[in-house]
N, C-alpha and C positions, 0 to 999 in steps of 0.2 A: 413186283417181280423184277429181281435184280440178278443179273448173271454172273457167275463165279469167274475170276480171272484165271488164266493159265495156271498161275502159281497156286490159288486155291484149288483148283481142280487136280492139280499133279498130286495133291495129298489123298484125294480119293482113290486115284488110279494106282498110287504107289501102295495102298493098304491091302495087307494079305492076313491070314490066319495067325501067322507069326509075328506080324508087324503092324498091329492096330496103330493108326495115325491120329491119336488124341493127345491133347495136353492135359496133364492131370494135376490136382493139387489136394493136399491133405491140411486141413484148417482147424486147429485146436482152440477150443474156447473155455474160459474159466468163468464160471457162473457163480462163484462163492460169495460175490456181493449181491446176488438176486435174492428176491423174497422166495422164490420156489425154482425148481428146475424147469428148464424150457422143455415143454412136452412136444412131441414130433407133430402132433397136430397144430398147436400153435406155430410151429416151423412152416409147415405146409400154409397156412393161412398168410403168414408174413410173406412168404416167397410169391404167393398168389398176387399179393397186394403191390408187388414190386415187377412185375413181369413186363410192365410197359416201359421200364427203362433199359431193356435188353430185348429188342424186337425179334432178334434171330432165335430166342428161345421158344417161339411159336411158328417159325417157319421150317419146312422141310425140303428136301430136293426134288426139283422136277426135271427129268432127264430129257435130251433131246433124242428122237429116234436115230438109230444107227450111229450116234455120237458124232453127228454132223455139227455139232457145236457145243460149248460148254454147258452143263447143267444151270438152271435157275434156282434162286431161294424164292419160295412162294409160300403164302401163309397156308398153314395146316388146317383145314376145316374140321378135322377130327382131333384137334389138339385136346389133350387131358394130361393135366399136370402129374397125376398119380402115375403115368406111364414113365416118367422120368425121375421118380423118387423111390428110395428103398429105406428100410429101418433095421437096423442091427443092434442089439445088445450084447455087450462083450461078456456079460455075466461075472464070472469070477476071473476071467483073463483081461484084467483091466489095464495093464501095462503098456507102455509105449511100444516095446517090441511087438505085442500082440497087434496093436492097431496099425503098425507098418507092415506086418505080414498080412494081415486083412486086406490092406490097401493095394499091395502087390497083387494079391491074386484078383481083386476088382479091376485094376488097371490092366491086366492082361487080356480081358474081353473087349472085343470090339464093339462099337456102339451099333445099333441097328439103323439101317438105312431108310426104314418106311415111316421114320417119324423125326423130328428135330433132333439134331446130333449134340445132345447133352444129356447128362445124368448125374443125379447128387445122392450120395448115400449118407444118411444121418445115424451117426453112431453114438450111442449112450453108454455110459458106464466107464467112460475112460477117466483115468487119473494117473498124474504123476508119481514117481516113488516118494516124493515129499510131501504127498497130499493123503493122509489115511482115509478122508472121506471126499469121494470124487462124484457124489450124486449129482452135484450142481454143473458139472462138466460135460462137455459133449464135443463130437468132431464131425466135420463133413469131408467127405471123400467126393472130389469133382472131377468129372470127365467132361471135355470140351474138345469137339473135334477141330484138327487143324485147318481144315478146309473153311472153317468160320472164323478162327482166330489165330492170331500169333502170340508168343510169350508176352509181348508188351500190352496188346490190347486185352489179352485175358487178366492180365493184373488190373486194367482199368475197369473191366466188368466187374470184378470182385469188390472193387472200390465203389463202384455204383450200387451194388446188391446190399453192402453193409451200411453201417452207420458210424458217424464221428462222434457220439455223445454216449455217455454211460444211460442217459435217461431213456429208457424204452420208449421209441415211438409207438404211438398208438396205431394199432393195425386197422386200416380202412378197407372199405370193400374194393375189390379189384375194379379198376376202370373199364367201363364198356368196351367191348373189342368185337368187331364183326370182321371175319376174315376176308380178304378180297377173293372174289371168285377165281378158280383155277383157270389158266388160259386154255383156250379150246384148241383142239388138235389142228385147226386151220392156221392158227396164230402160231403154233410151234413150227409147223411146215414152213410159214412163210419165213420166220426167223432163221430157221435152219438154212434155207435158200439165201438169205441175206448175208449170213455168215460166210457162205461159199464164195459169194460174190467180192466180199471185203478181203478175204483170205490174201489173194495174190498181192493185192496192194499193201496189205499189212507187213507180209513177209518181205516185200521189196524195201519197205520203209526201214524194217529192222535190220535187214542185212547191211544197209549202207551205215547205220549207227552202230553196228556191231564190229566193222571193219576195224576201226582204231583199237579196241579192246582186244582184238585177236590177232592183230598184225605180228607182234612179237613171236607169239607161239608158231604161227605159220612159217615165219621166216627161220626160225630156230629149227623147225622140223626139216627144212630144206638144207639149210647149211650144216647142221650137225647130225643130220640123218638119225635123229631120235625115232624111236618107234612109236611114240605117241606125242601128242603136242605138248610143248614146255608151257607151265610148269605142271600140268596134270600128270597124276600117277607117278609122282615123284617123292611122295611121302615114304618114309621108311615102314617096314614091316614092324607091327607092335603086338602085344597080347590083345589088343582090343579089336583088331580088325581080322575077324574070321565070321564064319557063318552063324547066325543066331538060331535060337529057338523061341518058342513062345513064353518062357519064364522069365520073370521079372523080379528084380529086388531093388529096394530104395535104400540108399545109405546117405546119411547127410552129417555136416559137422557146422556148429555155430561158432561164430566169432564176433568179438566187438568191432564196429566199425571204426572207433577211436583207435585201436591197435593198427588197422590197416592205415588210417590217415596219418598217424605218427611215423610209419614207415615211408609213406609218400613225401612228407616233410623232411625226413632224413635224407632221402635219395635226391631231391631236388626236382628236376625238370622231367617228371613223370607224371601221369593221371592215377586217380583211384583205380580206374579200370586196368590200367598196367599191373597194379600192385596185386589185383585179384587174379589176373592172368598169371601173375608170377607164382602166386600160391598154388594154382591149379597146376602150373608147370612142374614145381618142386615136388608136389605130391605124386603126380603121373611118373616122374623120373624116380623116386622112391619105391614106388610099387614096381616099376620095371626092375629095379635092382634086386628086390625082394623075390621076383620071379626069375632072376638070372637071365634077363632079357638083355639084348644089346643096347645100349645107351650112347653109342658113338656118334649116331647120326640123330638130328634134332626132330622132334616131333613137329607135326603141322597141324593147326587147329584151324576149324572154320567157325568164324566168329559172326553171328547175324547183327545186322545194325539196322534200327527203325529208320524208316525214311517218311515217317508220318508228319504231314503238315499240321503244325498247331493251330492254324487258321482254318483248315480245311481237312477235318478229320472224318474218316468213316469210322463208325464205332466198331466194326468187325472187319474180318478179312485179313490177309496178309500183306503188309506193306514193309518189306524188307530189303536190303542189300545183303550181300555175304562178302566176307573177306577171308582170303586164305592167309594165316599168319604163322610164320616161324615162331615157336616158343622156345627156342635157344635151350633146348634140354641137353645140349651138348656141353653147355657151359657148367662148370662145377661150382661156382660160386652163385647161390641163389640170389643175392643182392644184385650183383652186376648183370645177371640174367634180366632183372626186370628193367634195367636201362636198355639192353638190347632188344627186348619185347618192344620198349616204347619206341626205339629207332626203327625196328621192322614194321610197325604199324603207321608210322608218320613220316618218316624220313627216307624210305626206301621206295623208289619209283615203280617197280611192279605192283606193289601194294596200293598205290595211289590211283590206279588205272583199272579197278574192279569193276566190272560190269554188275548193275543190280539184278537180283535173282528174278524179280518178275519179267525183265526184258529178256532174260536168258530162257525162261520157260516160255514165252510168246515165241521167240526163234525157234526152239525145239518144242514142238507140240507136246502136251502132257500125256496124250495117248502114248506117243512114240517113247516119251521118257518112262512110262509104266512098263512097257514092253521092253525097253533095255533093262530096266531094273530087275524084270522076272529072268531074263536072259542071263544077267550078272549072277543071279542066284543059283540058276540050274547049272550054269557051266562052272560054278564054284570059281569065278574068277578073282574072288578075294584071296583064294589061297595061291593063285597062279601069279598074280601081278601085284605091284605095289599100289597102295590105296591113294585116291586124290588128296584126302586128308586122314588124319588118325581119330580126331574126336571132336565132336562140335561142343564150343563153350558159349553160353548165353549169359549175359549179366544184365539183369532186370532191375532198374531201381524201384524200390516199393515206397509206401508213404512211411514217413518218419513219425506220425501221430498215431495213437493207438486208434484201432477200429472196434466196433461192437456189433452186436448181433442181439436185439432185445434185451440190452443191459450186459450180456455176457461179453467179455472182452477177450479179443483175439490176441493170443499170447505166443503162437508160434505157426508157422506155414512152411510146409515141404512142397516143392514143385517138381514135376516130372515131365519128360519130353519124350517123344516116341523114338524107338531104336529102328534101324533097317539092317539088311544084310551087309555085313562087313563092318558095321559100326555097332559094337556090343557095349558102348559106354557113352553117355550123354551127360554133360554137365550144365546145370544151371544155377547161377547165383542169384539170390534175390535179397534184397535188404528190407528190413522192417524195424521201425522204432529202435535205432541205433545198434542193430544186430545185423551180420549177413550170414545167411545160411547158404553153403554149398552144397547142392543136391547131386548125388551120382544117381543116375538110372541105369542100370546095367542088367545084362544077361548073365546069370550065374554061371551058365554052362560055357560062356566065353571068358568071363574075367572071374578067375578063381581067387577064393580068398577076398570076395569084394568087402566085407565088413572091415577089413584092414584099413580102407580109405579113410575112414573117419579119424582114426589116431594118426594115420600119416599126414592127413591135413593139419591138425593141430600141431603136430611136431615140425611140419614145414613152415607154419607161420613164426613159431618161435626161433627156428633156425634162420629165417630171413630177418627177424628183428635183431640178432645177434650179429648177422654179416653186415647189415646196414651201417652199424654203428662203426665197423672198422673199415668200410669202403671209403675209398679217398675219392675226390672228385675227378671226374673224366670228361675229356673233351670230346666233341663230336667226332673229331678226326680219328680218336681211337676206336670208336663205335665203327666207323666206316671200315677201320681196318681189319674188323671181323668178318667183312664180308670180301669176297674176291675181288681183286682189283679189275677195272675195266680192260678189255682186251681189244684188239683190233677188230675182232668179230663184233664186240659190243657197239663200238664206235660205228661200224658199218650198218648195224641194225638201227642204231639212233638215227643215222642219216636218212635211211630207206623209210623209216617210219615217218620222218618229218615230211618227206615227199608225198608218201600216201595220205597223211593228214590233209596237207594242201590240197591235194586231188578230190578228196572226199569233200572238203569244204566247197570246192568249185562246183561239184554235182549237186550239192544241196542248194547252191544258189542259182 
């Protein structure tokens, strides 16, 4: 019996018919080297034998009455693996486009709450265009709820379920498993009472820790009379920030990690993640130009950052911080833009003081967050006000060695993330075996001509390679010049922030 954090629970409360909150994956396997095709029944037996490595696969939600506390994960006494699996044969529609279309339809469906929050569809008959015989190939379409995992833990889970050798592991009988009894109604009531007692003390503690992170915004609001706290709701309008529908489309572009590393080496003091963000920024700029959208103001990305401890890791759950990052899309030179992105990420003071996402959701209860999200949708605020950010971008490093499933090699994976209102596009970049795949999950009713993003991404990479060769070395002072110079107001802000930090420190002591 393990209670969800506020951040985990927020993904339950944010879910709606048009915004299912699960992370998705499409995994393509090549079984040409196997003696025979992998049968669906064999896959079921294999997965059954591996359930012990992912405990949440057999855990469901237990709600607390009247939502007096966050739900718990408890063992599902009625667990049946068959309720979480499906089989599809593509028949004569064996191409990648057909598989992606099928996956898009499956990923539109929310997971059922009366059972563990995951589902896998086994797809037979898939083959690439260069494979006349695809009988040995298959694909997995995976849905895992965001309340249970984040993008980083999801990649770890797939690594645990798969194998690191082409020699098929002998499928053993599943380990004995006896579900823990569900908590009694008395225990649930006592827990709810304890949560109410702890709540005031927790909020008081969080309020003091949040003061430092919100001071600049509060002071800006008073001094500059902004209608909303700085820097929230300061991102520009874009074609991606409109009310979404339940339709989904998956678009992906593949590229060699070696090409990205070569750009990093050419540009000097930047990271590989900066280069990936630069490719995404150039792609978004080119797309906006193709849609005759205004590119004079720079787009703002929300970039999740894992805060998992390598020594004390939970296998599941969300352990993330989030950072708002200026993508410098107002910079016409795509190579110089990467240097600006690097400066925005590591050298600019506002970004260094980001508060972690789980602390924010503890400060603002997840139930209130869900109500705010519904009002945001119903009042169509996405159309009336500027968004907090324009697009989430997550870069997940994956394994660089091949993975297998009963001798079949994983040759490609595509990953998706949930959309929500005013966010019609999400980008997830995942690396595997020397390749990087930039995945676009989009609502086609918001992002018109979304298929063009694939070609725009590849063209953006080539453009950055050319521009990097011609870009001269640049000093930090020049990058600082791209940002507005400090004003007297800024100096006053810094002085007042220092006073408040000292006050908070004394209160904590």
